[in-house]
All heavy atoms as TSV, in Angstrom:
chain	resi	resn	atom	element	x	y	z
A	1	MET	N	N	-79.401	-144.419	-21.762
A	1	MET	CA	C	-80.075	-143.549	-20.792
A	1	MET	C	C	-79.109	-143.156	-19.705
A	1	MET	O	O	-78.318	-143.949	-19.233
A	1	MET	CB	C	-81.246	-144.338	-20.162
A	1	MET	CG	C	-82.135	-143.556	-19.288
A	1	MET	SD	S	-83.635	-144.503	-19.005
A	1	MET	CE	C	-84.061	-143.860	-17.409
A	2	ALA	N	N	-79.129	-141.882	-19.368
A	2	ALA	CA	C	-78.226	-141.344	-18.349
A	2	ALA	C	C	-78.572	-141.776	-16.975
A	2	ALA	O	O	-79.731	-141.998	-16.685
A	2	ALA	CB	C	-78.228	-139.815	-18.425
A	3	LYS	N	N	-77.601	-141.942	-16.152
A	3	LYS	CA	C	-77.873	-142.356	-14.735
A	3	LYS	C	C	-78.409	-141.161	-13.972
A	3	LYS	O	O	-78.161	-139.980	-14.330
A	3	LYS	CB	C	-76.590	-142.834	-14.073
A	3	LYS	CG	C	-76.139	-144.159	-14.533
A	3	LYS	CD	C	-75.010	-144.672	-13.651
A	3	LYS	CE	C	-74.586	-146.063	-14.095
A	3	LYS	NZ	N	-73.626	-146.606	-13.211
A	4	LYS	N	N	-79.097	-141.437	-12.884
A	4	LYS	CA	C	-79.682	-140.468	-12.041
A	4	LYS	C	C	-79.280	-140.751	-10.605
A	4	LYS	O	O	-78.862	-141.845	-10.271
A	4	LYS	CB	C	-81.147	-140.389	-12.130
A	4	LYS	CG	C	-81.699	-139.935	-13.447
A	4	LYS	CD	C	-83.206	-139.683	-13.389
A	4	LYS	CE	C	-83.678	-138.755	-14.405
A	4	LYS	NZ	N	-83.915	-137.415	-13.956
A	5	LEU	N	N	-79.346	-139.705	-9.815
A	5	LEU	CA	C	-79.023	-139.813	-8.387
A	5	LEU	C	C	-80.295	-139.544	-7.608
A	5	LEU	O	O	-80.939	-138.555	-7.894
A	5	LEU	CB	C	-77.936	-138.859	-7.979
A	5	LEU	CG	C	-76.581	-139.051	-8.551
A	5	LEU	CD1	C	-75.628	-137.963	-8.105
A	5	LEU	CD2	C	-75.992	-140.390	-8.207
A	6	ARG	N	N	-80.589	-140.361	-6.630
A	6	ARG	CA	C	-81.716	-140.118	-5.717
A	6	ARG	C	C	-81.105	-139.645	-4.440
A	6	ARG	O	O	-80.312	-140.359	-3.799
A	6	ARG	CB	C	-82.550	-141.407	-5.471
A	6	ARG	CG	C	-83.680	-141.162	-4.520
A	6	ARG	CD	C	-84.557	-142.360	-4.410
A	6	ARG	NE	N	-85.305	-142.558	-5.644
A	6	ARG	CZ	C	-85.498	-143.739	-6.215
A	6	ARG	NH1	N	-85.034	-144.882	-5.561
A	6	ARG	NH2	N	-86.176	-143.880	-7.279
A	7	ILE	N	N	-81.410	-138.414	-4.013
A	7	ILE	CA	C	-80.755	-137.783	-2.919
A	7	ILE	C	C	-81.836	-137.536	-1.826
A	7	ILE	O	O	-82.872	-136.964	-2.128
A	7	ILE	CB	C	-80.115	-136.444	-3.332
A	7	ILE	CG1	C	-79.158	-136.657	-4.492
A	7	ILE	CG2	C	-79.383	-135.786	-2.121
A	7	ILE	CD1	C	-78.746	-135.419	-5.179
A	8	GLN	N	N	-81.532	-137.961	-0.604
A	8	GLN	CA	C	-82.452	-137.824	0.498
A	8	GLN	C	C	-81.771	-137.064	1.651
A	8	GLN	O	O	-80.684	-137.381	2.002
A	8	GLN	CB	C	-82.943	-139.203	1.030
A	8	GLN	CG	C	-83.921	-139.132	2.205
A	8	GLN	CD	C	-84.341	-140.510	2.631
A	8	GLN	OE1	O	-83.861	-141.509	2.152
A	8	GLN	NE2	N	-85.281	-140.524	3.593
A	9	LEU	N	N	-82.473	-136.068	2.155
A	9	LEU	CA	C	-81.946	-135.336	3.301
A	9	LEU	C	C	-82.240	-136.130	4.604
A	9	LEU	O	O	-83.437	-136.412	4.913
A	9	LEU	CB	C	-82.597	-133.973	3.423
A	9	LEU	CG	C	-82.108	-132.981	4.536
A	9	LEU	CD1	C	-80.638	-132.657	4.250
A	9	LEU	CD2	C	-82.918	-131.731	4.515
A	10	VAL	N	N	-81.212	-136.523	5.285
A	10	VAL	CA	C	-81.419	-137.404	6.504
A	10	VAL	C	C	-81.021	-136.703	7.808
A	10	VAL	O	O	-81.361	-137.209	8.853
A	10	VAL	CB	C	-80.627	-138.761	6.340
A	10	VAL	CG1	C	-81.192	-139.578	5.220
A	10	VAL	CG2	C	-79.158	-138.476	6.150
A	11	ARG	N	N	-80.381	-135.586	7.711
A	11	ARG	CA	C	-80.008	-134.785	8.893
A	11	ARG	C	C	-80.445	-133.344	8.715
A	11	ARG	O	O	-80.471	-132.837	7.591
A	11	ARG	CB	C	-78.502	-134.871	9.211
A	11	ARG	CG	C	-78.117	-136.269	9.600
A	11	ARG	CD	C	-76.798	-136.346	10.216
A	11	ARG	NE	N	-76.716	-135.563	11.424
A	11	ARG	CZ	C	-75.678	-135.059	11.952
A	11	ARG	NH1	N	-74.506	-135.202	11.359
A	11	ARG	NH2	N	-75.596	-134.370	13.039
A	12	SER	N	N	-80.701	-132.636	9.792
A	12	SER	CA	C	-81.170	-131.273	9.781
A	12	SER	C	C	-80.009	-130.340	9.390
A	12	SER	O	O	-78.858	-130.621	9.654
A	12	SER	CB	C	-81.679	-130.875	11.138
A	12	SER	OG	O	-82.000	-129.527	11.204
A	13	THR	N	N	-80.408	-129.186	8.863
A	13	THR	CA	C	-79.428	-128.153	8.465
A	13	THR	C	C	-79.265	-127.121	9.630
A	13	THR	O	O	-78.454	-126.220	9.530
A	13	THR	CB	C	-79.809	-127.418	7.211
A	13	THR	OG1	O	-81.088	-126.848	7.401
A	13	THR	CG2	C	-79.841	-128.341	6.008
A	14	ILE	N	N	-79.955	-127.379	10.731
A	14	ILE	CA	C	-79.883	-126.501	11.909
A	14	ILE	C	C	-78.435	-126.608	12.391
A	14	ILE	O	O	-77.895	-127.685	12.603
A	14	ILE	CB	C	-80.835	-126.840	12.983
A	14	ILE	CG1	C	-82.292	-126.554	12.519
A	14	ILE	CG2	C	-80.572	-126.080	14.316
A	14	ILE	CD1	C	-83.346	-127.046	13.451
A	15	GLY	N	N	-77.771	-125.502	12.631
A	15	GLY	CA	C	-76.436	-125.522	13.161
A	15	GLY	C	C	-75.365	-125.545	12.058
A	15	GLY	O	O	-74.209	-125.482	12.353
A	16	GLN	N	N	-75.764	-125.690	10.810
A	16	GLN	CA	C	-74.820	-125.712	9.725
A	16	GLN	C	C	-74.516	-124.308	9.256
A	16	GLN	O	O	-75.297	-123.375	9.453
A	16	GLN	CB	C	-75.309	-126.563	8.556
A	16	GLN	CG	C	-75.687	-127.970	8.849
A	16	GLN	CD	C	-74.443	-128.753	9.322
A	16	GLN	OE1	O	-73.433	-128.642	8.675
A	16	GLN	NE2	N	-74.563	-129.527	10.337
A	17	LYS	N	N	-73.415	-124.189	8.583
A	17	LYS	CA	C	-73.007	-122.828	8.052
A	17	LYS	C	C	-73.990	-122.477	6.889
A	17	LYS	O	O	-74.486	-123.431	6.199
A	17	LYS	CB	C	-71.556	-122.869	7.548
A	17	LYS	CG	C	-70.655	-123.059	8.716
A	17	LYS	CD	C	-69.164	-122.945	8.235
A	17	LYS	CE	C	-68.337	-123.055	9.506
A	17	LYS	NZ	N	-66.916	-122.855	9.197
A	18	PRO	N	N	-74.164	-121.166	6.669
A	18	PRO	CA	C	-75.060	-120.762	5.592
A	18	PRO	C	C	-74.796	-121.301	4.262
A	18	PRO	O	O	-75.706	-121.570	3.448
A	18	PRO	CB	C	-74.899	-119.257	5.626
A	18	PRO	CG	C	-74.512	-118.923	7.016
A	18	PRO	CD	C	-73.635	-120.063	7.434
A	19	ALA	N	N	-73.512	-121.518	3.909
A	19	ALA	CA	C	-73.157	-122.087	2.600
A	19	ALA	C	C	-73.693	-123.540	2.448
A	19	ALA	O	O	-74.115	-123.939	1.403
A	19	ALA	CB	C	-71.640	-122.077	2.390
A	20	LYS	N	N	-73.592	-124.269	3.548
A	20	LYS	CA	C	-74.113	-125.680	3.528
A	20	LYS	C	C	-75.617	-125.716	3.396
A	20	LYS	O	O	-76.193	-126.477	2.649
A	20	LYS	CB	C	-73.716	-126.498	4.767
A	20	LYS	CG	C	-72.185	-126.543	5.004
A	20	LYS	CD	C	-71.488	-127.401	4.021
A	20	LYS	CE	C	-70.071	-127.557	4.429
A	20	LYS	NZ	N	-69.262	-128.094	3.382
A	21	ARG	N	N	-76.263	-124.817	4.106
A	21	ARG	CA	C	-77.723	-124.705	4.017
A	21	ARG	C	C	-78.153	-124.361	2.529
A	21	ARG	O	O	-79.088	-124.910	1.995
A	21	ARG	CB	C	-78.278	-123.628	4.944
A	21	ARG	CG	C	-78.227	-123.992	6.422
A	21	ARG	CD	C	-78.866	-122.913	7.209
A	21	ARG	NE	N	-78.686	-123.133	8.628
A	21	ARG	CZ	C	-79.337	-122.547	9.529
A	21	ARG	NH1	N	-80.302	-121.650	9.285
A	21	ARG	NH2	N	-79.139	-122.801	10.802
A	22	ALA	N	N	-77.390	-123.442	1.995
A	22	ALA	CA	C	-77.746	-123.006	0.604
A	22	ALA	C	C	-77.506	-124.153	-0.389
A	22	ALA	O	O	-78.287	-124.296	-1.315
A	22	ALA	CB	C	-76.853	-121.828	0.192
A	23	THR	N	N	-76.494	-124.938	-0.124
A	23	THR	CA	C	-76.257	-126.087	-1.034
A	23	THR	C	C	-77.406	-127.088	-0.931
A	23	THR	O	O	-77.879	-127.587	-1.980
A	23	THR	CB	C	-74.918	-126.766	-0.628
A	23	THR	OG1	O	-73.881	-125.804	-0.755
A	23	THR	CG2	C	-74.608	-127.950	-1.533
A	24	VAL	N	N	-77.861	-127.362	0.275
A	24	VAL	CA	C	-78.993	-128.289	0.443
A	24	VAL	C	C	-80.254	-127.746	-0.275
A	24	VAL	O	O	-80.959	-128.457	-0.974
A	24	VAL	CB	C	-79.290	-128.504	1.945
A	24	VAL	CG1	C	-80.607	-129.269	2.129
A	24	VAL	CG2	C	-78.127	-129.316	2.536
A	25	ARG	N	N	-80.461	-126.426	-0.105
A	25	ARG	CA	C	-81.690	-125.823	-0.757
A	25	ARG	C	C	-81.510	-125.868	-2.277
A	25	ARG	O	O	-82.517	-126.065	-3.007
A	25	ARG	CB	C	-81.842	-124.373	-0.278
A	25	ARG	CG	C	-82.316	-124.225	1.146
A	25	ARG	CD	C	-83.729	-124.695	1.282
A	25	ARG	NE	N	-84.647	-123.702	0.695
A	25	ARG	CZ	C	-85.737	-124.025	0.030
A	25	ARG	NH1	N	-86.129	-125.297	-0.071
A	25	ARG	NH2	N	-86.491	-123.118	-0.459
A	26	SER	N	N	-80.303	-125.675	-2.836
A	26	SER	CA	C	-80.088	-125.670	-4.268
A	26	SER	C	C	-80.316	-127.021	-4.842
A	26	SER	O	O	-80.629	-127.181	-6.029
A	26	SER	CB	C	-78.766	-125.044	-4.587
A	26	SER	OG	O	-77.766	-125.911	-4.155
A	27	LEU	N	N	-80.118	-128.057	-3.999
A	27	LEU	CA	C	-80.376	-129.446	-4.495
A	27	LEU	C	C	-81.875	-129.731	-4.507
A	27	LEU	O	O	-82.291	-130.673	-5.076
A	27	LEU	CB	C	-79.715	-130.432	-3.553
A	27	LEU	CG	C	-78.188	-130.600	-3.667
A	27	LEU	CD1	C	-77.617	-131.425	-2.552
A	27	LEU	CD2	C	-77.854	-131.289	-5.039
A	28	GLY	N	N	-82.649	-128.791	-3.884
A	28	GLY	CA	C	-84.131	-129.004	-3.922
A	28	GLY	C	C	-84.662	-129.642	-2.670
A	28	GLY	O	O	-85.831	-130.094	-2.674
A	29	LEU	N	N	-83.832	-129.785	-1.650
A	29	LEU	CA	C	-84.271	-130.504	-0.429
A	29	LEU	C	C	-84.716	-129.429	0.587
A	29	LEU	O	O	-84.001	-128.390	0.835
A	29	LEU	CB	C	-83.096	-131.269	0.185
A	29	LEU	CG	C	-82.575	-132.365	-0.757
A	29	LEU	CD1	C	-81.222	-132.886	-0.287
A	29	LEU	CD2	C	-83.547	-133.509	-0.890
A	30	LYS	N	N	-85.946	-129.667	1.181
A	30	LYS	CA	C	-86.444	-128.723	2.156
A	30	LYS	C	C	-86.559	-129.268	3.515
A	30	LYS	O	O	-86.112	-128.631	4.438
A	30	LYS	CB	C	-87.834	-128.226	1.626
A	30	LYS	CG	C	-87.784	-127.531	0.323
A	30	LYS	CD	C	-89.170	-127.135	-0.156
A	30	LYS	CE	C	-89.068	-126.383	-1.460
A	30	LYS	NZ	N	-90.332	-125.977	-1.891
A	31	LYS	N	N	-87.165	-130.431	3.663
A	31	LYS	CA	C	-87.410	-131.026	4.991
A	31	LYS	C	C	-86.645	-132.334	5.121
A	31	LYS	O	O	-86.279	-132.966	4.097
A	31	LYS	CB	C	-88.896	-131.297	5.151
A	31	LYS	CG	C	-89.784	-130.047	5.153
A	31	LYS	CD	C	-91.193	-130.431	5.418
A	31	LYS	CE	C	-92.060	-129.205	5.436
A	31	LYS	NZ	N	-93.481	-129.537	5.721
A	32	ILE	N	N	-86.443	-132.756	6.305
A	32	ILE	CA	C	-85.807	-134.078	6.541
A	32	ILE	C	C	-86.660	-135.129	5.894
A	32	ILE	O	O	-87.886	-135.116	5.907
A	32	ILE	CB	C	-85.670	-134.328	8.042
A	32	ILE	CG1	C	-84.654	-133.370	8.641
A	32	ILE	CG2	C	-85.190	-135.763	8.341
A	32	ILE	CD1	C	-84.452	-133.469	10.147
A	33	ASN	N	N	-85.999	-136.152	5.267
A	33	ASN	CA	C	-86.601	-137.247	4.542
A	33	ASN	C	C	-87.186	-136.833	3.172
A	33	ASN	O	O	-87.778	-137.667	2.536
A	33	ASN	CB	C	-87.673	-137.959	5.379
A	33	ASN	CG	C	-86.964	-138.786	6.466
A	33	ASN	OD1	O	-85.932	-139.301	6.380
A	33	ASN	ND2	N	-87.672	-138.812	7.611
A	34	SER	N	N	-86.993	-135.567	2.731
A	34	SER	CA	C	-87.425	-135.217	1.429
A	34	SER	C	C	-86.442	-135.847	0.408
A	34	SER	O	O	-85.278	-135.962	0.727
A	34	SER	CB	C	-87.474	-133.711	1.222
A	34	SER	OG	O	-86.280	-133.102	1.466
A	35	VAL	N	N	-86.898	-136.209	-0.740
A	35	VAL	CA	C	-86.137	-136.895	-1.710
A	35	VAL	C	C	-86.259	-136.179	-3.123
A	35	VAL	O	O	-87.370	-135.727	-3.457
A	35	VAL	CB	C	-86.657	-138.359	-1.920
A	35	VAL	CG1	C	-85.897	-139.055	-3.014
A	35	VAL	CG2	C	-86.554	-139.106	-0.602
A	36	VAL	N	N	-85.135	-136.043	-3.746
A	36	VAL	CA	C	-85.117	-135.460	-5.123
A	36	VAL	C	C	-84.283	-136.362	-6.004
A	36	VAL	O	O	-83.470	-137.160	-5.540
A	36	VAL	CB	C	-84.577	-134.020	-5.170
A	36	VAL	CG1	C	-85.476	-133.077	-4.433
A	36	VAL	CG2	C	-83.181	-133.978	-4.593
A	37	GLU	N	N	-84.565	-136.255	-7.295
A	37	GLU	CA	C	-83.717	-137.023	-8.307
A	37	GLU	C	C	-83.093	-136.030	-9.232
A	37	GLU	O	O	-83.810	-135.089	-9.717
A	37	GLU	CB	C	-84.601	-137.992	-9.127
A	37	GLU	CG	C	-85.091	-139.153	-8.218
A	37	GLU	CD	C	-85.889	-140.140	-9.006
A	37	GLU	OE1	O	-85.973	-140.028	-10.267
A	37	GLU	OE2	O	-86.455	-141.055	-8.366
A	38	HIS	N	N	-81.766	-136.140	-9.435
A	38	HIS	CA	C	-81.031	-135.321	-10.341
A	38	HIS	C	C	-80.185	-136.154	-11.313
A	38	HIS	O	O	-79.915	-137.288	-10.952
A	38	HIS	CB	C	-80.090	-134.419	-9.572
A	38	HIS	CG	C	-80.739	-133.279	-8.844
A	38	HIS	ND1	N	-81.278	-132.168	-9.445
A	38	HIS	CD2	C	-80.939	-133.079	-7.508
A	38	HIS	CE1	C	-81.757	-131.371	-8.583
A	38	HIS	NE2	N	-81.600	-131.867	-7.359
A	39	ASP	N	N	-79.953	-135.603	-12.450
A	39	ASP	CA	C	-79.027	-136.311	-13.391
A	39	ASP	C	C	-77.626	-136.406	-12.731
A	39	ASP	O	O	-77.226	-135.481	-11.983
A	39	ASP	CB	C	-78.917	-135.528	-14.705
A	39	ASP	CG	C	-80.206	-135.610	-15.492
A	39	ASP	OD1	O	-80.898	-136.656	-15.370
A	39	ASP	OD2	O	-80.470	-134.603	-16.255
A	40	ASP	N	N	-76.909	-137.424	-13.045
A	40	ASP	CA	C	-75.619	-137.612	-12.453
A	40	ASP	C	C	-74.571	-136.910	-13.289
A	40	ASP	O	O	-74.227	-137.238	-14.382
A	40	ASP	CB	C	-75.267	-139.157	-12.481
A	40	ASP	CG	C	-73.971	-139.495	-11.765
A	40	ASP	OD1	O	-73.376	-138.549	-11.150
A	40	ASP	OD2	O	-73.588	-140.612	-11.745
A	41	ASN	N	N	-74.129	-135.704	-12.751
A	41	ASN	CA	C	-73.079	-134.933	-13.407
A	41	ASN	C	C	-72.171	-134.390	-12.339
A	41	ASN	O	O	-72.370	-134.493	-11.136
A	41	ASN	CB	C	-73.716	-133.813	-14.325
A	41	ASN	CG	C	-74.585	-132.881	-13.588
A	41	ASN	OD1	O	-74.277	-132.496	-12.444
A	41	ASN	ND2	N	-75.741	-132.528	-14.175
A	42	ASP	N	N	-71.079	-133.711	-12.832
A	42	ASP	CA	C	-70.035	-133.248	-11.899
A	42	ASP	C	C	-70.519	-132.190	-10.913
A	42	ASP	O	O	-70.136	-132.166	-9.778
A	42	ASP	CB	C	-68.853	-132.731	-12.682
A	42	ASP	CG	C	-68.091	-133.828	-13.377
A	42	ASP	OD1	O	-68.279	-134.993	-13.022
A	42	ASP	OD2	O	-67.373	-133.489	-14.396
A	43	SER	N	N	-71.374	-131.301	-11.365
A	43	SER	CA	C	-71.816	-130.247	-10.476
A	43	SER	C	C	-72.757	-130.779	-9.342
A	43	SER	O	O	-72.553	-130.386	-8.191
A	43	SER	CB	C	-72.640	-129.167	-11.253
A	43	SER	OG	O	-73.754	-129.695	-11.862
A	44	ILE	N	N	-73.547	-131.729	-9.660
A	44	ILE	CA	C	-74.397	-132.340	-8.652
A	44	ILE	C	C	-73.573	-133.178	-7.653
A	44	ILE	O	O	-73.729	-133.148	-6.457
A	44	ILE	CB	C	-75.561	-133.210	-9.266
A	44	ILE	CG1	C	-76.504	-132.331	-10.112
A	44	ILE	CG2	C	-76.327	-133.949	-8.181
A	44	ILE	CD1	C	-77.249	-131.327	-9.310
A	45	ARG	N	N	-72.594	-133.916	-8.239
A	45	ARG	CA	C	-71.699	-134.686	-7.369
A	45	ARG	C	C	-70.952	-133.821	-6.456
A	45	ARG	O	O	-70.682	-134.181	-5.308
A	45	ARG	CB	C	-70.753	-135.484	-8.243
A	45	ARG	CG	C	-71.314	-136.621	-8.957
A	45	ARG	CD	C	-71.359	-137.868	-8.095
A	45	ARG	NE	N	-71.904	-138.962	-8.821
A	45	ARG	CZ	C	-71.933	-140.203	-8.310
A	45	ARG	NH1	N	-71.414	-140.434	-7.148
A	45	ARG	NH2	N	-72.435	-141.187	-9.024
A	46	GLY	N	N	-70.507	-132.653	-6.892
A	46	GLY	CA	C	-69.754	-131.707	-6.052
A	46	GLY	C	C	-70.602	-131.148	-4.929
A	46	GLY	O	O	-70.164	-131.080	-3.770
A	47	MET	N	N	-71.852	-130.838	-5.208
A	47	MET	CA	C	-72.797	-130.360	-4.163
A	47	MET	C	C	-73.066	-131.463	-3.164
A	47	MET	O	O	-73.037	-131.209	-1.943
A	47	MET	CB	C	-74.081	-129.859	-4.743
A	47	MET	CG	C	-73.976	-128.568	-5.518
A	47	MET	SD	S	-75.555	-127.809	-5.853
A	47	MET	CE	C	-75.995	-128.705	-7.352
A	48	VAL	N	N	-73.274	-132.735	-3.636
A	48	VAL	CA	C	-73.495	-133.852	-2.713
A	48	VAL	C	C	-72.273	-134.100	-1.821
A	48	VAL	O	O	-72.414	-134.321	-0.672
A	48	VAL	CB	C	-73.855	-135.068	-3.533
A	48	VAL	CG1	C	-73.799	-136.353	-2.664
A	48	VAL	CG2	C	-75.260	-134.963	-4.123
A	49	ALA	N	N	-71.046	-133.932	-2.400
A	49	ALA	CA	C	-69.873	-134.188	-1.639
A	49	ALA	C	C	-69.708	-133.072	-0.555
A	49	ALA	O	O	-69.258	-133.355	0.565
A	49	ALA	CB	C	-68.647	-134.129	-2.530
A	50	ALA	N	N	-70.141	-131.878	-0.805
A	50	ALA	CA	C	-70.067	-130.831	0.177
A	50	ALA	C	C	-70.977	-131.006	1.330
A	50	ALA	O	O	-70.686	-130.567	2.473
A	50	ALA	CB	C	-70.371	-129.471	-0.511
A	51	VAL	N	N	-72.088	-131.731	1.190
A	51	VAL	CA	C	-73.043	-131.932	2.264
A	51	VAL	C	C	-73.261	-133.412	2.498
A	51	VAL	O	O	-74.327	-133.827	2.973
A	51	VAL	CB	C	-74.408	-131.245	2.015
A	51	VAL	CG1	C	-74.242	-129.736	1.999
A	51	VAL	CG2	C	-74.969	-131.654	0.664
A	52	SER	N	N	-72.245	-134.173	2.276
A	52	SER	CA	C	-72.347	-135.646	2.345
A	52	SER	C	C	-72.726	-136.145	3.800
A	52	SER	O	O	-73.327	-137.247	3.865
A	52	SER	CB	C	-71.073	-136.341	1.932
A	52	SER	OG	O	-70.020	-135.951	2.781
A	53	HIS	N	N	-72.440	-135.295	4.743
A	53	HIS	CA	C	-72.779	-135.749	6.135
A	53	HIS	C	C	-74.247	-135.485	6.451
A	53	HIS	O	O	-74.732	-135.875	7.519
A	53	HIS	CB	C	-71.897	-134.931	7.127
A	53	HIS	CG	C	-72.026	-133.459	6.975
A	53	HIS	ND1	N	-71.464	-132.795	5.903
A	53	HIS	CD2	C	-72.512	-132.506	7.775
A	53	HIS	CE1	C	-71.693	-131.505	6.045
A	53	HIS	NE2	N	-72.371	-131.324	7.163
A	54	LEU	N	N	-74.984	-134.842	5.542
A	54	LEU	CA	C	-76.423	-134.599	5.745
A	54	LEU	C	C	-77.359	-135.375	4.826
A	54	LEU	O	O	-78.564	-135.401	5.086
A	54	LEU	CB	C	-76.681	-133.106	5.480
A	54	LEU	CG	C	-75.886	-132.078	6.280
A	54	LEU	CD1	C	-76.166	-130.663	5.797
A	54	LEU	CD2	C	-76.228	-132.203	7.782
A	55	VAL	N	N	-76.809	-136.013	3.786
A	55	VAL	CA	C	-77.628	-136.640	2.800
A	55	VAL	C	C	-77.248	-138.080	2.607
A	55	VAL	O	O	-76.186	-138.528	2.953
A	55	VAL	CB	C	-77.577	-135.881	1.398
A	55	VAL	CG1	C	-78.070	-134.481	1.551
A	55	VAL	CG2	C	-76.162	-135.968	0.838
A	56	LYS	N	N	-78.255	-138.792	2.007
A	56	LYS	CA	C	-78.011	-140.196	1.563
A	56	LYS	C	C	-78.258	-140.244	0.093
A	56	LYS	O	O	-79.198	-139.654	-0.426
A	56	LYS	CB	C	-79.030	-141.130	2.245
A	56	LYS	CG	C	-78.853	-142.595	1.966
A	56	LYS	CD	C	-79.746	-143.458	2.757
A	56	LYS	CE	C	-81.128	-143.507	2.094
A	56	LYS	NZ	N	-82.082	-144.471	2.726
A	57	VAL	N	N	-77.372	-140.910	-0.631
A	57	VAL	CA	C	-77.398	-140.885	-2.156
A	57	VAL	C	C	-77.448	-142.333	-2.642
A	57	VAL	O	O	-76.757	-143.195	-2.205
A	57	VAL	CB	C	-76.139	-140.174	-2.684
A	57	VAL	CG1	C	-76.194	-140.156	-4.207
A	57	VAL	CG2	C	-75.976	-138.767	-2.135
A	58	GLU	N	N	-78.309	-142.516	-3.666
A	58	GLU	CA	C	-78.396	-143.786	-4.365
A	58	GLU	C	C	-78.303	-143.517	-5.876
A	58	GLU	O	O	-78.871	-142.522	-6.378
A	58	GLU	CB	C	-79.802	-144.484	-4.167
A	58	GLU	CG	C	-80.144	-144.834	-2.784
A	58	GLU	CD	C	-81.544	-145.424	-2.729
A	58	GLU	OE1	O	-81.955	-146.079	-3.684
A	58	GLU	OE2	O	-82.293	-145.126	-1.758
A	59	GLU	N	N	-77.619	-144.432	-6.578
A	59	GLU	CA	C	-77.600	-144.302	-8.027
A	59	GLU	C	C	-78.761	-145.153	-8.550
A	59	GLU	O	O	-78.997	-146.249	-8.143
A	59	GLU	CB	C	-76.294	-144.872	-8.584
A	59	GLU	CG	C	-75.115	-143.953	-8.382
A	59	GLU	CD	C	-73.870	-144.469	-9.055
A	59	GLU	OE1	O	-73.936	-145.477	-9.825
A	59	GLU	OE2	O	-72.812	-143.874	-8.837
A	60	ILE	N	N	-79.514	-144.568	-9.504
A	60	ILE	CA	C	-80.636	-145.260	-10.102
A	60	ILE	C	C	-80.476	-145.196	-11.614
A	60	ILE	O	O	-79.789	-144.332	-12.134
A	60	ILE	CB	C	-82.004	-144.734	-9.649
A	60	ILE	CG1	C	-82.100	-143.270	-9.965
A	60	ILE	CG2	C	-82.239	-144.966	-8.171
A	60	ILE	CD1	C	-83.493	-142.637	-9.655
A	61	ASP	N	N	-81.198	-146.087	-12.292
A	61	ASP	CA	C	-81.099	-146.067	-13.790
A	61	ASP	C	C	-82.345	-145.452	-14.393
A	61	ASP	O	O	-83.329	-145.309	-13.939
A	61	ASP	CB	C	-80.939	-147.467	-14.315
A	61	ASP	CG	C	-79.570	-148.043	-13.978
A	61	ASP	OD1	O	-78.603	-147.215	-13.952
A	61	ASP	OD2	O	-79.436	-149.258	-13.834
């Protein structure tokens, strides 16, 4: 079974550049404390790395 990532938005996107806001939206996060689960792959890891100061990430099975 493939690993998954649980991603939670913990900081606001207010004051962030439009590219960072778009990255958060493309991950499926809308409001603070919203949580999404994605498959663990390079594209998702790259998006998470770009907004690592705004999100919290857990690996789940």
